[in-house]
C-alpha positions as CSV (number, residue, x, y, z in Angstrom):
1,M,68.2,28.7,-20.1
2,T,66.0,29.2,-17.2
3,E,63.7,31.5,-19.2
4,E,63.4,28.7,-21.8
5,K,62.5,26.2,-19.2
6,N,59.9,28.5,-17.7
7,K,58.5,29.1,-21.2
8,N,58.2,25.3,-21.9
9,S,56.5,24.8,-18.5
10,I,53.9,27.4,-19.3
11,L,53.3,25.9,-22.7
12,N,52.9,22.4,-21.1
13,D,50.4,23.8,-18.5
14,E,48.4,25.5,-21.2
15,G,48.5,22.2,-23.3
16,R,47.2,20.2,-20.3
17,K,44.5,22.7,-19.6
18,K,43.4,22.6,-23.2
19,I,43.4,18.8,-23.2
20,E,41.4,18.8,-20.0
21,E,38.9,21.2,-21.4
22,E,38.5,19.2,-24.6
23,E,38.0,16.0,-22.4
24,K,35.3,17.8,-20.4
25,L,33.6,18.9,-23.6
26,R,33.7,15.4,-25.0
27,T,32.3,14.0,-21.6
28,G,29.5,16.6,-21.6
29,I,28.6,15.6,-25.2
30,R,28.6,11.9,-24.3
31,N,26.4,12.5,-21.2
32,K,23.9,14.5,-23.3
33,E,23.8,11.8,-25.9
34,E,23.2,9.1,-23.2
35,K,20.4,11.1,-21.6
36,K,18.8,11.6,-25.0
37,K,19.1,7.9,-25.7
38,K,17.5,7.0,-22.4
39,K,14.7,9.5,-23.0
40,E,14.0,7.9,-26.4
41,E,14.1,4.4,-24.9
42,S,11.6,5.5,-22.2
43,K,9.3,7.0,-24.8
44,N,9.5,3.8,-26.9
45,A,8.7,1.7,-23.8
46,T,5.7,3.9,-23.0
47,K,4.5,3.6,-26.6
48,G,4.9,-0.1,-26.4
49,C,2.8,-0.4,-23.2
50,L,0.1,1.8,-24.8
51,V,0.0,-0.4,-27.8
52,I,-0.3,-3.5,-25.7
53,I,-3.1,-1.9,-23.6
54,A,-4.9,-0.9,-26.8
55,I,-4.7,-4.4,-28.2
56,V,-6.0,-5.9,-25.0
57,V,-8.9,-3.4,-24.9
58,M,-9.7,-4.1,-28.5
59,F,-9.6,-7.8,-27.9
60,I,-12.1,-7.5,-25.0
61,V,-14.4,-5.3,-27.0
62,L,-14.3,-7.7,-30.0
63,F,-14.9,-10.6,-27.7
64,N,-17.9,-9.0,-26.1
65,I,-19.3,-8.0,-29.5
66,G,-18.8,-11.4,-30.9
67,D,-20.3,-13.1,-27.9
68,D,-23.4,-10.7,-27.9
69,T,-25.3,-12.8,-30.5
70,P,-29.0,-12.2,-31.1
71,S,-29.9,-15.5,-29.4
72,K,-27.9,-14.5,-26.3
73,K,-29.5,-11.1,-26.2
74,Q,-33.0,-12.7,-26.5
75,E,-32.1,-15.2,-23.7
76,S,-30.8,-12.4,-21.4
77,T,-34.0,-10.3,-22.1
78,E,-36.2,-13.3,-21.4
79,K,-34.5,-14.0,-18.1
80,A,-34.7,-10.4,-17.1
81,S,-38.4,-10.2,-17.9
82,T,-39.2,-13.6,-16.2
83,V,-39.7,-13.5,-12.5
84,Y,-38.8,-16.8,-10.8
85,S,-40.2,-18.3,-7.6
86,I,-38.9,-19.6,-4.3
87,N,-37.2,-23.1,-4.4
88,Q,-36.8,-22.8,-8.2
89,D,-33.4,-23.4,-9.7
90,V,-32.5,-20.4,-11.8
91,R,-29.5,-20.6,-14.1
92,V,-27.8,-17.3,-15.1
93,G,-24.8,-17.9,-17.3
94,D,-22.6,-20.4,-15.5
95,V,-24.3,-19.8,-12.1
96,R,-27.2,-21.6,-10.5
97,W,-29.3,-19.7,-8.0
98,K,-32.1,-20.7,-5.7
99,L,-34.1,-18.7,-3.2
100,V,-34.3,-21.1,-0.2
101,S,-36.3,-19.1,2.4
102,V,-37.6,-15.7,3.3
103,K,-38.6,-14.4,6.8
104,N,-40.2,-11.2,7.8
105,R,-38.6,-10.4,11.1
106,G,-40.6,-7.3,11.8
107,N,-39.2,-4.0,13.1
108,I,-37.1,-5.6,16.0
109,L,-34.2,-7.9,16.0
110,K,-34.2,-9.3,19.5
111,A,-31.1,-9.4,21.6
112,S,-32.1,-12.9,22.7
113,E,-31.8,-14.1,19.1
114,S,-28.3,-12.7,18.6
115,R,-25.2,-14.8,18.5
116,Y,-24.0,-12.7,21.4
117,S,-27.3,-12.7,23.4
118,T,-25.6,-12.1,26.7
119,I,-24.2,-8.7,25.7
120,A,-26.4,-7.8,22.7
121,E,-29.2,-5.1,22.6
122,N,-32.4,-5.1,20.5
123,K,-32.0,-3.6,17.0
124,T,-35.0,-1.6,15.8
125,T,-36.0,0.1,12.6
126,S,-38.8,2.4,11.5
127,G,-39.3,0.0,8.5
128,K,-38.9,-3.8,8.7
129,F,-36.2,-6.4,8.6
130,V,-36.4,-9.1,5.9
131,E,-34.2,-12.2,6.2
132,V,-33.3,-13.9,2.9
133,T,-31.4,-17.2,2.4
134,M,-30.0,-18.0,-1.0
135,E,-28.2,-21.0,-2.5
136,V,-25.6,-20.4,-5.2
137,E,-23.5,-22.9,-7.3
138,N,-20.7,-22.1,-9.7
139,L,-21.1,-24.3,-12.8
140,N,-18.0,-23.0,-14.4
141,S,-14.6,-24.8,-14.3
142,E,-12.9,-21.8,-12.7
143,M,-13.5,-20.0,-9.4
144,K,-16.0,-17.1,-9.2
145,S,-16.6,-14.5,-6.5
146,V,-20.0,-13.6,-5.1
147,S,-21.0,-10.5,-3.0
148,S,-24.2,-9.2,-1.5
149,L,-27.3,-9.2,-3.6
150,K,-29.9,-6.4,-4.0
151,L,-33.6,-6.4,-3.4
152,I,-36.0,-4.5,-5.8
153,D,-39.5,-3.5,-5.0
154,D,-42.5,-2.5,-7.3
155,K,-41.3,1.1,-7.4
156,D,-37.9,0.0,-8.7
157,R,-36.2,1.0,-5.5
158,E,-33.1,-1.0,-4.7
159,F,-32.1,-2.1,-1.3
160,I,-28.7,-3.5,-0.1
161,C,-28.3,-5.7,2.9
162,A,-27.9,-4.1,6.3
163,T,-24.3,-4.0,7.5
164,D,-24.7,-3.9,11.2
165,V,-26.9,-7.0,11.8
166,S,-24.4,-9.9,11.2
167,E,-24.8,-11.1,14.7
168,W,-28.4,-12.2,13.9
169,I,-27.1,-14.3,11.0
170,P,-25.9,-17.9,11.7
171,K,-22.1,-17.8,11.4
172,E,-21.9,-20.6,8.9
173,K,-24.3,-18.7,6.5
174,E,-22.7,-15.2,6.9
175,M,-21.8,-13.5,3.6
176,F,-18.4,-12.0,3.3
177,F,-17.5,-9.4,0.6
178,L,-16.4,-11.2,-2.6
179,S,-16.6,-14.7,-1.1
180,N,-15.0,-17.3,-3.3
181,L,-17.1,-20.0,-5.1
182,N,-15.2,-23.1,-6.2
183,P,-16.7,-25.1,-9.1
184,N,-19.7,-27.3,-8.3
185,M,-19.6,-26.6,-4.5
186,P,-23.1,-25.2,-3.7
187,Q,-23.2,-22.7,-0.8
188,Q,-26.0,-21.1,1.1
189,F,-25.8,-17.7,2.7
190,T,-28.2,-15.5,4.6
191,E,-28.6,-11.7,4.5
192,I,-30.9,-9.3,6.4
193,Y,-32.3,-6.2,4.6
194,E,-33.8,-3.1,6.2
195,I,-36.6,-1.9,4.0
196,P,-39.5,0.7,4.3
197,T,-42.9,-0.6,5.4
198,D,-44.5,0.4,2.1
199,A,-42.1,-1.8,0.0
200,T,-44.1,-4.4,-1.9
201,G,-43.5,-6.9,-4.6
202,L,-39.9,-7.5,-3.5
203,K,-37.6,-9.4,-5.8
204,V,-33.9,-10.4,-5.4
205,K,-31.7,-9.7,-8.3
206,V,-29.1,-12.4,-9.3
207,G,-26.5,-12.4,-12.0
208,D,-23.9,-14.4,-13.8
209,L,-21.0,-13.2,-11.5
210,S,-18.9,-12.3,-14.6
211,L,-16.7,-9.2,-14.7
212,W,-19.2,-7.4,-16.9
213,G,-22.4,-8.8,-15.4
214,T,-24.3,-9.1,-18.7
215,E,-26.9,-11.6,-17.6
216,E,-29.4,-11.1,-14.7
217,A,-32.6,-12.7,-13.4
218,L,-35.2,-11.8,-10.7
219,I,-36.7,-14.1,-8.0
220,R,-39.8,-13.0,-6.2
221,L,-39.9,-13.0,-2.4
222,P,-43.1,-14.6,-1.0
223,L,-43.0,-12.2,2.0
224,V,-45.3,-13.4,4.8
225,P,-47.0,-10.5,6.7
226,R,-46.0,-10.2,10.4
């Protein structure tokens, strides 16, 4: 009797082990299937994102191609080839520009003319400092951003504004990187450029402030010798 009980107990243990092994096998299969499913979902999501990006890029390209009509090309070319003058309103796209004033400040920015004259020191250069004041107006219905402008000379050299001379610019006319322009609110800003003494025929390059910057114009600086 005892032997029969022991035999049944062994059989029950083996049965339980077999059931547990089968359950583990089924669990492993389910886990593998779930991982595979998640991987496929991730791949599909990535493909979907790529398709959306491709559609957006295609839309932008088609929009630019459609907008690049012969009349606009001609208008943009004419603006680029025409050099405007001081105090002349220049419209580039939805932006109005005007060169307000130009000042040759020589090779020294005097400490006495700094906003911090009590602690400032003279700023010197082997070239010359040129102060340019511009007016800009956003004619669009949406906000635009404006950043520093470039000067170009007769040798096609480009000059950006000096970055360490802000204390010689009136605070209310200081340019900040990517300053915001609300619609129909004209703003004036002043920048100082450090250029070589042999730079002649200086012009300031202005644009339409669009993302692609397709339209540009040039305004000549009537630089007064110092």
